[in-house]
C-alpha positions in Angstrom: 25.3 68.6 2.6 25.9 70.8 -0.5 22.2 71.2 -1.4 19.4 71.7 1.2 16.0 70.3 0.3 14.6 73.9 -0.1 17.4 74.7 -2.6 16.6 71.6 -4.7 12.9 72.4 -4.6 13.6 75.9 -5.8 15.8 74.5 -8.6 13.1 72.1 -9.7 10.6 75.0 -9.8 13.0 77.3 -11.7 13.5 74.6 -14.3 9.8 74.1 -14.6 9.3 77.8 -15.0 12.0 78.0 -17.7 10.3 75.1 -19.5 6.9 76.7 -19.4 8.2 80.0 -20.8 10.2 78.3 -23.6 7.4 75.9 -24.4 4.8 78.7 -24.6 7.0 80.6 -27.0 7.7 77.5 -29.1 4.0 76.5 -29.3 2.7 80.0 -30.1 3.2 79.8 -33.9 0.9 76.7 -33.9 -1.7 78.7 -32.1 -1.5 76.5 -29.0 -1.0 77.3 -25.4 1.0 74.9 -23.3 -2.1 73.5 -21.6 -3.8 73.0 -24.9 -0.9 71.0 -26.3 -0.7 69.1 -23.0 -4.4 68.2 -23.5 -3.7 67.0 -27.0 -0.7 64.9 -25.7 -2.8 63.3 -23.0 -5.6 62.5 -25.4 -3.1 60.9 -27.7 -2.0 58.7 -24.9 -5.5 58.2 -23.3 -8.1 58.2 -26.0 -11.7 58.5 -24.7 -10.5 60.1 -21.4 -13.2 61.8 -19.3 -13.2 65.4 -18.4 -12.1 64.7 -14.9 -9.3 62.4 -16.0 -8.0 65.1 -18.4 -8.3 67.8 -15.7 -6.2 65.7 -13.3 -3.6 65.0 -16.0 -3.3 68.6 -17.0 -3.3 70.0 -13.4 -6.6 71.8 -13.9 -9.8 71.9 -11.9 -12.8 70.1 -13.6 -14.5 73.5 -14.1 -11.5 75.2 -15.7 -10.8 72.1 -17.9 -14.4 72.0 -18.9 -14.1 75.6 -20.3 -10.8 74.7 -22.0 -12.4 71.5 -23.6 -15.3 73.5 -24.9 -13.0 76.1 -26.6 -10.8 73.3 -28.0 -13.9 71.5 -29.4 -15.2 74.7 -30.9 -11.8 75.1 -32.6 -11.9 71.6 -34.0 -9.0 70.1 -32.0 -11.0 67.6 -29.9 -14.4 66.1 -30.0 -16.6 65.3 -27.1 -18.5 62.0 -27.4 -21.1 60.4 -25.2 -19.8 57.8 -22.8 -21.5 55.4 -20.4 -24.2 57.1 -18.3 -23.7 60.8 -18.2 -20.0 60.6 -18.9 -18.5 62.6 -21.8 -15.4 61.2 -23.4 -12.9 63.2 -25.5 -11.0 62.3 -28.6 -8.5 64.0 -30.9 -9.7 65.2 -34.3 -7.4 65.0 -37.3 -6.4 68.7 -36.8 -5.7 68.0 -33.1 -3.6 65.0 -33.9 -1.6 67.0 -36.5 -0.9 69.9 -34.1 0.0 67.5 -31.3 2.6 65.8 -33.6 4.0 69.2 -34.7 4.1 70.4 -31.1 5.8 67.2 -30.0 8.8 68.1 -32.1 9.0 71.6 -30.6 8.5 70.3 -27.1 11.2 67.7 -27.5 13.7 70.3 -28.7 13.0 72.6 -25.8 13.3 69.9 -23.2 16.4 68.3 -24.7 18.1 71.7 -24.7 17.6 71.8 -20.9 19.5 68.6 -20.3 22.1 68.7 -23.1 24.9 69.0 -20.5 23.9 65.8 -18.8 25.2 62.4 -19.9 22.7 59.6 -20.5 23.8 58.1 -17.2 23.3 61.4 -15.4 19.9 61.9 -17.0 18.8 58.4 -15.8 20.1 59.2 -12.3 18.1 62.5 -12.3 15.0 60.7 -13.4 15.4 58.0 -10.8 16.1 60.5 -8.0 13.0 62.5 -9.0 10.9 59.3 -9.1 12.2 58.5 -5.6 11.5 62.0 -4.3 8.0 61.9 -5.7 7.3 58.4 -4.2 3.7 57.7 -3.6 1.3 60.6 -3.5 0.8 61.5 0.2 -2.8 62.6 -0.6 -3.6 59.1 -1.8 -2.3 57.5 1.5 -4.7 56.8 4.2 -3.8 56.9 7.9 -4.9 54.4 10.4 
């Protein structure tokens, strides 16, 4: 075996760290942090998402995401609207949608540069292998 599981795990983490640093630099001129852009991306894909849904999608706690959402709403990037019951839903504003689109181009360039040495077939293989390694979320499985 050429690669041990720990070596592969470390390589995945190093690539993620490289992406985070590069994406943070790329998004800075837009006045966005990576987690703010990620929030805009998820709201674009999931309009009217709840605070909890967005916290899960952005790898935040509900409390930390609540603080982030408040700051983003104050900045005019998202709006918070009443939902059913006590739920609060979130939507992109025009400015949030504009910055998401501008950020998407920057994010695409950063990520594509990481994989430029892979052929389309290799990229598909890597994606399939990562999907297989992720499998079902062990936390969501119940034991009998």
